C-alpha positions, -999 to 999 in steps of 0.1 A, spaced: -147 -40 800 -171 -60 779 -199 -79 796 -200 -117 792 -221 -130 764 -256 -141 775 -270 -175 765 -306 -186 771 -313 -224 771 -349 -234 763 -360 -270 766 -391 -287 783 -368 -315 796 -349 -305 827 -321 -331 820 -315 -315 785 -312 -280 800 -289 -293 827 -266 -311 801 -263 -280 779 -257 -257 808 -230 -279 822 -213 -281 788 -212 -243 785 -205 -235 822 -168 -232 816 -169 -211 785 -173 -177 802 -210 -171 794 -239 -159 815 -264 -187 814 -302 -188 820 -328 -214 814 -365 -215 804 -388 -245 803 -409 -236 773 -415 -209 746 -437 -187 767 -412 -186 796 -385 -179 770 -403 -148 757 -405 -134 792 -368 -143 798 -357 -127 766 -373 -93 777 -357 -95 811 -323 -112 803 -315 -98 769 -296 -129 756 -272 -128 727 -279 -164 717 -308 -188 722 -304 -226 723 -339 -240 719 -354 -274 714 -378 -275 685 -404 -299 700 -419 -282 730 -456 -279 742 -474 -247 735 -449 -224 716 -425 -247 699 -390 -238 687 -400 -226 652 -428 -204 666 -403 -190 691 -378 -183 663 -404 -164 642 -414 -144 673 -378 -135 681 -370 -125 646 -397 -98 646 -375 -76 669 -351 -51 653 -320 -67 669 -329 -103 676 -306 -128 693 -292 -156 672 -311 -189 675 -295 -224 675 -323 -250 673 -319 -286 686 -337 -312 666 -343 -350 669 -320 -372 649 -331 -376 613 -353 -345 613 -334 -329 584 -366 -315 568 -374 -297 601 -339 -284 603 -341 -270 567 -373 -253 576 -357 -238 606 -328 -224 585 -353 -209 561 -372 -193 590 -340 -175 601 -322 -199 625 -285 -193 628 -277 -231 630 -291 -264 642 -279 -294 662 -292 -329 659 -297 -350 691 -276 -366 704 -249 -340 697 -212 -338 704 -204 -314 733 -175 -299 714 -197 -293 684 -222 -276 708 -195 -253 722 -181 -245 687 -216 -237 674 -224 -214 703 -189 -198 702 -194 -190 665 -229 -176 671 -216 -154 699 -188 -141 677 -213 -134 648 -236 -115 672 -206 -95 684 -197 -86 648 -233 -77 640 -233 -54 670 -201 -38 658 -215 -33 624 -246 -17 638 -224 7 659 -202 14 628 -233 21 608 -247 44 635 -214 63 637 -214 65 599 -249 80 598 -239 106 625 -207 115 605 -228 118 573 -253 140 591 -225 162 604 -209 164 569 -243 174 554 -248 200 581 -213 213 575 -220 214 538 -252 234 544 -233 258 567 -206 263 541 -231 268 514 -250 293 536 -218 312 544 -208 313 507 -243 324 497 -243 352 524 -208 363 513 -219 363 477 -250 382 486 -229 408 505 -207 413 475 -237 415 452 -254 441 473 -223 461 477 -217 461 440 -254 469 432 -255 497 457 -223 512 444 -234 509 407 -268 523 414 -259 551 439 -235 569 415 -259 574 386 -288 578 411 -269 607 426 -265 623 392 -302 618 384 -313 633 417 -290 663 412 -301 669 376 -337 665 386 -334 691 413 -315 714 389 -343 709 363 -370 716 389 -352 748 401 -347 760 366 -383 754 357 -393 774 388 -371 803 379 -383 803 343 -418 803 356 -411 833 377 -396 850 346 -426 841 325 -449 855 351 -434 890 345 -438 889 307 -467 899 285 -495 873 286 -494 862 249 -456 857 249 -457 838 282 -483 812 272 -460 789 252 -434 792 279 -459 783 306 -470 752 287 -434 741 283 -427 747 319 -457 726 328 -443 697 308 -408 702 323 -422 704 359 -442 672 354 -412 654 340 -391 666 370 -418 653 394 -418 619 377 -381 617 377 -379 626 414 -405 599 422 -384 573 402 -353 584 421 -371 579 454 -381 544 443 -346 535 433 -333 549 466 -358 527 485 -347 496 466 -311 503 475 -321 509 512 -340 476 513 -311 457 498 -287 472 524 -311 465 552 -317 429 540 -280 421 538 -270 442 568 -235 444 554 -220 461 585 -235 436 610 -218 403 613 -220 397 651 -249 391 675 -266 423 685 -299 438 696 -321 443 666 -358 446 657 -366 416 634 -398 431 621 -377 455 600 -360 425 585 -394 409 577 -407 441 561 -375 447 540 -375 410 528 -412 413 517 -404 445 499 -376 429 480 -399 401 469 -426 424 455 -417 415 420 -420 377 428 -453 382 446 -469 401 417 -506 407 417 -516 371 423 -501 366 458 -513 387 488 -491 391 519 -512 395 550 -491 409 579 -502 402 615 -475 418 635 -476 421 673 -453 447 690 -419 430 693 -390 438 716 -355 439 703 -338 405 700 -302 393 704 -296 380 668 -276 379 636 -299 402 615 -284 392 582 -289 355 588 -325 359 600 -332 379 568 -318 350 548 -341 326 567 -372 348 560 -362 350 524 -359 312 521 -393 306 538 -411 333 517 -396 320 484 -407 285 493 -442 298 500 -443 316 467 -432 285 448 -457 263 466 -485 287 457 -474 287 420 -473 249 420 -508 248 434 -520 271 405 -543 292 427 -546 328 439 -522 329 468 -521 343 503 -491 344 526 -499 353 562 -470 365 584 -477 364 621 -455 375 650 -461 370 687 -442 372 720 -449 343 744 -430 326 773 -398 346 768 -395 340 731 -405 356 698 -426 335 674 -427 341 637 -452 320 616 -452 321 578 -483 304 564 -493 299 528 -522 283 509 -499 265 484 -496 229 474 -485 217 508 -460 189 517 -467 152 513 -468 134 548 -440 111 538 -417 141 531 -426 162 561 -400 145 584 -372 150 558 -376 186 547 -348 198 570 -324 171 559 -295 186 537 -299 175 501 -335 165 503 -356 181 476 -388 174 457 -380 200 430 -357 178 409 -320 178 405 -318 208 382 -343 229 401 -336 225 439 -304 221 459 -322 208 490 -303 233 512 -329 261 516 -347 246 546 -316 230 562 -300 265 561 -331 278 579 -327 250 605 -291 259 611 -298 296 615 -325 288 640 -301 266 660 -274 293 659 -300 315 677 -308 288 703 -342 286 686 -362 261 666 -382 259 635 -411 236 629 -433 227 599 -469 218 597 -486 210 564 -515 193 547 -510 182 511 -530 203 487 -540 229 514 -508 247 524 -480 249 550 -470 268 581 -434 273 593 -430 285 628 -398 300 640 -393 304 678 -364 325 691 -355 332 727 -354 369 736 -319 366 751 -291 341 745 -281 320 774 
């Protein structure tokens, strides 16, 4: 049930206050009176009126000063000012200052009631509009979050398909290479044994050839091991067989993500690990790896934009029943006016064709899915630090 509208009547003349109160007493309002502007300010804070009816000419704070004071609040009451007859210029000034309406003394009681009734209705509509706008903002935020979640799910699904395809395409020729390399190494060994039993002059050319073949086999074997490590890192990063919450060691995910980004880091960006011994964590390993990837890619880009030799420090700690992961860079940093917006879906400073504005919102959603939180600290031109906090066990 809606509460009755509240009307505050302000006039330094008691008879005027009484007359207005009596005229409005049968209209279903909650009424309160104040004798001057200062008393009205105190009454506004305590009473919370929807509409003020105020005389303009009052000692101390007059009606216009009270109007300007009231309109500084984010959701001010509507103000109906009462002027002396023939004060049209003052009335015009009042309207310019933000008054809802004005009445000239002496005024008709029905006109007073109609003016107040219209002001109350407008205030009600303004309140409805504010509530609609608030609900619209909440709905928009939910839609943006849903969009981020959908994009994340699609990215993770695409990544899974990509990794599965890459692993399949690489593993088959890799197996052939490893097999042929082993065959070549064994053949070189047997030929070496044969050459060792031959006369020295005849064996020398063969020995040199076997030396070349053996060296090539060693290089090929090393290349195969590197390819195998890349495939292993890809598989570990994507965790294709792990889609549910499980106990996992997240340091392995950090290390595999860094390993996959070696080509992005190059020689100009140093990664400084500062890992504490971590217990296993209830988590979605694949999603956490995506979070680490997003944060590290952001750090790399910030360093490149700063145009300096880079350093990324990765620090892990256990404290108060939670694991903390901090990723800090010495890149270009984040402008203070942008810091509160970086986790909003769609917000980006990279330009429409460069950034989607979904990398950090996805990180935020992943942290929330783990009952954790992610915070950002930054100083423009000096670098940024993102801290992920995850509880050791889900409630």
